[in-house]
Every structure is written in C-alpha cells, then in structure tokens.
KELUM-510090 format. One record per atom (N, C-alpha, C, O): x, y, z; residue in three letters. Coordinates in steps of 0.1 Angstrom, whole numbers, plus 5000, padded with zeros to 4 digits. Example, Ala and Ser with C-alpha at 12.3 -4.5 7.8 and 13.67 -1.06 7.14 Angstrom:
residues 2
513249435078ALA/512349555078ALA/513249675078ALA/514249675085ALA/512849785071SER/513749895071SER/512950005079SER/513450115080SER/
This chain:
residues 185
501049875000MET/499950034998MET/500650125001MET/501250135012MET/500850234989THR/501150324993THR/500650444999THR/499550454995THR/500850545007ARG/500850645014ARG/501450785003ARG/502550824998ARG/499950825003THR/500651034998THR/500451095010THR/499651085020THR/501451165006LEU/501851285020LEU/500851405016LEU/500451445027LEU/500451445011PHE/499751525004PHE/498851544991PHE/499251574980PHE/497551514993PRO/496751464983PRO/496751534972PRO/496151634972PRO/497251504959PRO/496951544943PRO/496051624946PRO/496751724949PRO/494651654947LYS/493351704941LYS/494351854945LYS/494651934936LYS/494751874960LEU/495152034962LEU/496552054959LEU/497252144965LEU/496752004954LEU/498352024944LEU/497852124938LEU/497552224944LEU/497552124925LEU/497152204917LEU/496752414926LEU/497552504927LEU/495352394929PRO/495652514938PRO/496252514943PRO/497052594938PRO/496852454954LEU/497752524962LEU/499152634955LEU/499452744957LEU/499652504944LEU/500752564932LEU/500252714928LEU/500952814927LEU/498952714926ALA/498752854921ALA/498152964931ALA/498053084928ALA/497752914941ALA/497652994951ALA/499653104962ALA/499953204969ALA/500153014955VAL/501753024961VAL/501953134948VAL/502253254948VAL/501853084939SER/502753154922SER/501653264922SER/501653344912SER/500453294934LEU/500253454930LEU/500153554940LEU/499953674940LEU/500753434951GLY/500853504961GLY/502653554961GLY/503153614970GLY/503153524951CYS/504953554952CYS/505053604942CYS/505253534932CYS/504953774941GLN/505453884930GLN/506953854932GLN/507653794940GLN/507153924919SER/508853924921SER/508854094925SER/508054184922SER/509954114932THR/510254234941THR/511654274938THR/512354344946THR/512354234922SER/513554264918SER/513354224902SER/512854114899SER/513754314895VAL/514254294881VAL/515654284875VAL/516654354879VAL/515754194868PRO/517354204859PRO/517154304852PRO/516254314843PRO/518054394854PHE/518254504840PHE/519654424842PHE/520354374850PHE/519454474821ARG/521054494815ARG/521254594807ARG/520654644798ARG/522954614814PHE/523254754807PHE/524754694797PHE/525454594796PHE/524754824790THR/525954784778THR/526854874782THR/526454964790THR/528254864779PRO/529154764784PRO/528854724799PRO/528554804808PRO/528954574800SER/528954514810SER/530154444816SER/530054324814SER/531054464822PRO/530954594832PRO/531854744824PRO/532754734816PRO/531354834829LEU/532354934825LEU/533554934827LEU/533754914839LEU/534654964822GLU/535955014823GLU/536355164823GLU/536155224813GLU/536755224834VAL/537255334837VAL/538455314843VAL/538855244853VAL/539455474831PHE/540755464837PHE/540655574847PHE/540055674842PHE/540955604856VAL/541255744864VAL/542255774862VAL/543155714867VAL/542555924854GLN/543755954856GLN/543556134859GLN/542456194857GLN/544856194864GLU/544356364869GLU/544456444853GLU/543956554854GLU/544856424844GLY/545256444829GLY/545656384820GLY/546356294821GLY/545256424810PRO/545856344796PRO/547556314800PRO/548356384806PRO/547556224796GLY/549256224795GLY/549756134812GLY/550756064815GLY/548556184822GLU/549156154839GLU/549156024835GLU/548555954827GLU/549855994843PRO/549955834849PRO/548355764852PRO/547255814853PRO/548655664854LEU/546855594858LEU/546855574877LEU/547655504884LEU/546155654881ILE/545655634894ILE/544955544897ILE/545055504909ILE/543955474888ALA/543055324891ALA/542155324879ALA/542055404869ALA/541755214882ARG/540455154867ARG/539655104880ARG/539855054891ARG/538755134874VAL/537055114880VAL/536155064870VAL/535855114860VAL/535654934876LEU/534954854867LEU/533454904873LEU/533254954884LEU/532454904864VAL/531154894871VAL/530054874867VAL/529554944859VAL/529254744874ALA/528254744867ALA/526954714875ALA/526954684887ALA/525854724868ILE/524354704871ILE/523354554871ILE/522454504863ILE/523954524886PRO/523254394885PRO/521854384882PRO/521354274879PRO/521054504882GLY/519354514885GLY/518954604892GLY/519654704893GLY/517354584901ALA/517154654906ALA/516154594915ALA/515354524910ALA/515954604932GLU/515154544936GLU/514454644948GLU/515054754951GLU/513254604956ARG/512254704963ARG/513354684975ARG/513954574975ARG/513754794986VAL/514254754997VAL/513254675005VAL/512054685005VAL/514554555014ASP/514054475019ASP/513354345012ASP/513054245018ASP/513054374994ARG/512454254994ARG/511354284993ARG/510854184988ARG/510454394996SER/509254315001SER/508454434992SER/509054534988SER/507054414989GLN/506154534979GLN/506054624983GLN/505854704974GLN/506054674992SER/505954815002SER/507354845002SER/507454935010SER/508454814996GLY/509654894994GLY/509854954989GLY/509054954980GLY/510755064987TYR/511055204976TYR/512055094965TYR/512554984969TYR/512255134949PRO/512855064941PRO/514155124946PRO/514355234952PRO/514755044943GLU/516455094945GLU/517155004929GLU/516654904923GLU/518955124925LEU/519455014917LEU/520654974920LEU/521555014928LEU/520654924916LEU/521954804918LEU/522854844913LEU/522854834900LEU/524054914919LEU/525354934914LEU/526354874922LEU/526454884934LEU/527154814913ARG/528554764917ARG/529554814911ARG/529554824899ARG/530954874922LEU/532154924920LEU/533054834921LEU/532754724927LEU/533854844916ARG/535554764918ARG/536454914914ARG/536654994905ARG/536854884924MET/538055004922MET/539654924925MET/539954884936MET/540454924913GLU/541654884917GLU/542954974916GLU/543155024905GLU/543855004925ASN/544555094923ASN/546155064920ASN/547054994926ASN/546155134908LYS/547355124901LYS/548255254905LYS/548955304897LYS/548155284913GLY/549055404916GLY/550055344929GLY/549955224933GLY/550755444936LEU/551855434948LEU/551355414960LEU/551855344969LEU/549955504960SER/549455544973SER/548255484974SER/547855414965SER/547555514986THR/546455474993THR/544855504986THR/544055444993THR/544455544978LEU/543055584972LEU/541855534979LEU/541555434985LEU/541055654977SER/539955644985SER/538655664976SER/538855704965SER/537555644981LEU/536355694974LEU/535255684980LEU/534855574983LEU/534555784982ASP/533255784993ASP/532155804985ASP/532055894977ASP/531255704989PRO/529955664987PRO/528955794983PRO/528155804974PRO/529455864992ALA/528756044991ALA/528756104983ALA/527956184981ALA/529956074975SER/530256184967SER/529956174947SER/530156244937SER/529055994950CYS/528655954943CYS/527556004937CYS/526756054945CYS/527156014922VAL/525956064918VAL/525256014907VAL/525756014895VAL/524155954910LEU/523655874897LEU/522355934889LEU/521255924894LEU/522356004878LEU/521356014870LEU/520955904857LEU/521555814851LEU/519855954857GLY/518455834852GLY/518955944836GLY/519356064837GLY/518755884825SER/518555964810SER/517856064814SER/518656164812SER/516756104818ASP/515456214815ASP/516156304828ASP/515356364836ASP/517556304832LEU/518656354840LEU/518056354850LEU/518556424859LEU/516656294853ALA/516856284871ALA/517756234879ALA/518756184875ALA/517556254894ARG/518756264900ARG/518056124913ARG/517156144920ARG/518856004912PHE/518455924923PHE/518756004935PHE/519256114937PHE/518355924942GLY/518155944957GLY/520455924963GLY/521355914954GLY/520655924975ALA/522155934981ALA/522355704982ALA/521755614987ALA/523355724975PRO/523055614974PRO/523655544990PRO/524355594999PRO/522755414991ARG/523255295002ARG/523955235005ARG/523355135001ARG/525055195010THR/526455055008THR/525854965020THR/524854985026THR/526754865021GLU/527054775031GLU/527654765045GLU/527454715056GLU/528554845037HIS/529854895053HIS/529455085051HIS/529055145041HIS/529655125061ALA/529855255064ALA/531055325059ALA/531955245057ALA/531355425056GLY/532555485054GLY/532955465038GLY/532355405029GLY/534455535039PRO/534455545022PRO/535655435020PRO/536555405028PRO/535455355004LEU/536155255001LEU/537455275001LEU/537855364994LEU/538555185008SER/539955285011SER/540555125001SER/540255005003SER/541455174993VAL/542355084982VAL/543855104986VAL/544555194981VAL/544155034992GLU/545855004991GLU/546554994978GLU/545954954968GLU/547855024978ALA/548355044963ALA/549254954957ALA/550454934959ALA/548354884946GLY/548254754938GLY/547554624943GLY/547654514940GLY/546354694955GLY/544954634959GLY/543954674952GLY/543754794948GLY/543154594952SER/541554624948SER/540054584955SER/539554464957SER/539554684956GLU/538054624964GLU/536754704958GLU/536554814952GLU/536054594961ALA/534554644955ALA/533754664964ALA/533954644976ALA/532754724958ILE/531554824968ILE/530154804960ILE/530054844948ILE/529254754966LEU/527754724966LEU/526754904965LEU/526054914976LEU/526554974960LEU/525955094966LEU/524355014956LEU/524154954945LEU/523655074966ARG/521955134965ARG/521255264960ARG/520955364966ARG/521255244949PHE/520155434946PHE/519455454946PHE/519055454934PHE/518355484957PRO/516855474956PRO/516655564945PRO/517455654943PRO/515255534934PHE/515055564927PHE/514355714928PHE/514255764939PHE/513955804915PRO/513755904922PRO/512155904922PRO/511555834914PRO/511556024932MET/510656034940MET/509155914929MET/508455844937MET/509055894919ASP/507955824911ASP/508655724903ASP/508155694893ASP/509255704905GLY/510155604900GLY/509455464902GLY/508855434912GLY/509655404893ASP/508855224891ASP/510155134889ASP/511355184888ASP/510054994890LEU/510754904882LEU/511254894869LEU/512354864864LEU/509954924864GLU/509654944845GLU/510155064842GLU/509655094831GLU/510855154846ALA/510655344842ALA/510855324831ALA/511255224825ALA/510655434826PRO/511055444816PRO/512155524810PRO/512455514798PRO/512855604820PHE/513755674824PHE/515255594825PHE/516455644826PHE/514955454824LEU/516155404828LEU/516355314816LEU/516355194816LEU/516555424804THR/517155354792THR/518455374788THR/518955344777THR/519355444803GLY/520655424802GLY/520755554819GLY/519755634822GLY/522255544826VAL/522055604837VAL/523655704837VAL/524555654830VAL/523855784841ASN/525455834843ASN/525955804858ASN/525155824868ASN/526955774859LEU/527355754875LEU/529055874870LEU/529955884862LEU/528355974888GLN/529456044886GLN/530456024902GLN/529756014912GLN/531556024903PHE/532456004909PHE/533756014920PHE/534455914916PHE/534356064929GLU/535156134927GLU/535955994935GLU/535355904941GLU/537755994933VAL/538555944936VAL/539556064947VAL/540056154941VAL/539656054958ASP/540556074961ASP/542156044966ASP/542155934972ASP/543256094965VAL/544356004962VAL/545156184967VAL/545056304963VAL/545956084978GLU/547256154986GLU/546456384988GLU/547056494989GLU/544756344989ASP/544956474993ASP/543556504983ASP/542356534987ASP/544056484971ARG/543356574961ARG/541956494953ARG/541656384958ARG/541356524946LYS/540156464942LYS/540056464926LYS/540156564919LYS/539756314922VAL/539956314905VAL/538456294907VAL/537856224915VAL/537956364893GLU/536556384889GLU/536656264879GLU/537456264870GLU/535756164880ALA/535356054873ALA/533356054865ALA/532256064872ALA/533556044851SER/531855974849SER/531855914842SER/532755934834SER/530855804839VAL/530455704832VAL/528855704825VAL/527855744831VAL/529055654812THR/527455644808THR/527455574804THR/528055554793THR/526555424813ILE/525655294807ILE/525255284801ILE/524455384803ILE/524955254793GLU/522855254784GLU/522455094788GLU/523054984789GLU/521155124789ARG/520055014790ARG/520154894777ARG/519754924766ARG/520654774780VAL/519654654769VAL/518454624770VAL/518054614781VAL/517754614759PHE/516154574764PHE/516354464753PHE/516954464742PHE/515554364761PRO/515054214755PRO/514654294741PRO/514154404738PRO/515154154730VAL/515154214714VAL/513754074719VAL/513853974725VAL/512254144712GLU/511254034710GLU/511253994699GLU/511054094692GLU/511353894694VAL/511353744686VAL/509853754680VAL/508853764688VAL/509753764672VAL/508353734667VAL/508553654658VAL/509253674649VAL/507853524662PRO/507953384651PRO/507253474632PRO/506253544630PRO/508053434624THR/507353474613THR/506553344607THR/507053244611THR/505753344601ARG/504553244593ARG/504753294580ARG/504553404575ARG/505153174575THR/504553144559THR/503953064555THR/503852964562THR/503353074541PHE/502952934536PHE/502453024525PHE/502353144525PHE/502352924514SER/502152914499SER/500952914500SER/500252944510SER/500452874487THR/498752844476THR/499352774469THR/500552784467THR/498752684465GLY/498952694446GLY/498652524442GLY/498352454452GLY/498652484432ILE/498052354426ILE/499152254425ILE/499552294414ILE/499752174427TYR/500352094424TYR/500151964420TYR/500151874428TYR/500151944400TYR/499951844394TYR/501451734393TYR/502651754393TYR/500751614393GLY/502151494390GLY/502151434379GLY/501151364376GLY/503351444372VAL/503051374361VAL/503551254361VAL/503351184351VAL/
C-alpha cells in the first residue's frame, strides 16, 4: 500500500495560490557594456591612478518587500594602479537617469569610504533609491550616468561614466505559407 503525504487534488490549487502570492520584488536589468571599464587619471598623459569597473546587476525593492521603494543596484570595483592609498566616498557618487532625474543618495553594505591600498582592489555595492515617482519598469531607465570622485593624497579626481540599458529583443515568429495547385505527372 502506498501512502500519499499530500492529496493530489489539493496540489494544483496550492501551486496557483503560491504563484499568485509570490510577486517579484526585483528586476534583472541589462546594461552595456557590462562591466564598464573606466581609467582614472588626473589629466591627459598623466599616470593611471585607478581602474574602475562598474556593473548594474539589476533593481530591487528595499527589504525585498512589495511595500519597499525601488533601488538600482550598482556594483563598483576599484583597482589601485598608483603608489598611494586611494579612497572613494559613496556620498560623492551621483547617479542620473536618462531623463536627468537624480537618484537618491546611495546606501552601502558598510559605512564609510572604500579604501584601496597601492596595488590592491576592493568592491562595493551601491543601492541608489529611484527618483520620487520611480518604478521598477521606469521609462527613464534607458541609460544612467554615474559621477564619482577618487581621493588620492588629499586630491579629488572626478570621473563620470554613462551606461546604456539593453532592452530584450522580442522575437516574433514568422509564418510563411503558400497556396497553389500541384500536378503530378
């Protein structure tokens, strides 16, 4: 005799209820290039200070709840190419949408600036709150511009990068058919 732990008649209604109750609180955006590479230097012909990689893994709501406001996630990795310690204060980061709306001040995983020793590298995840009427499917998100400052020996070096959003390509099935009369001989 086999014993069923869960009645099969209840399985389909249970799956339907669970799927309706579980709405996504994140959106996997794709931006190009990913990651975007930025070389930071004080001026043309000056030695390289840092190599910064910027990637946008997506967007999600705060605390992954339906009532949380949306935030754009931005991962930044800084590699120190100089001889002295570099730092990047997340408070110096400004993110603009393609409609030039400014995102809120970034939240980070840990407090304080990102500090990178000579020859080293560090990464940080920045969470930028969407502008006031922001939505996870916002049309102003066709691209973003990130402005930031790298501190090197009490000097601030400004950098700016623009990343374009890649929208999914809809593949529409094409149907071809022909009519005619075939005569066999």
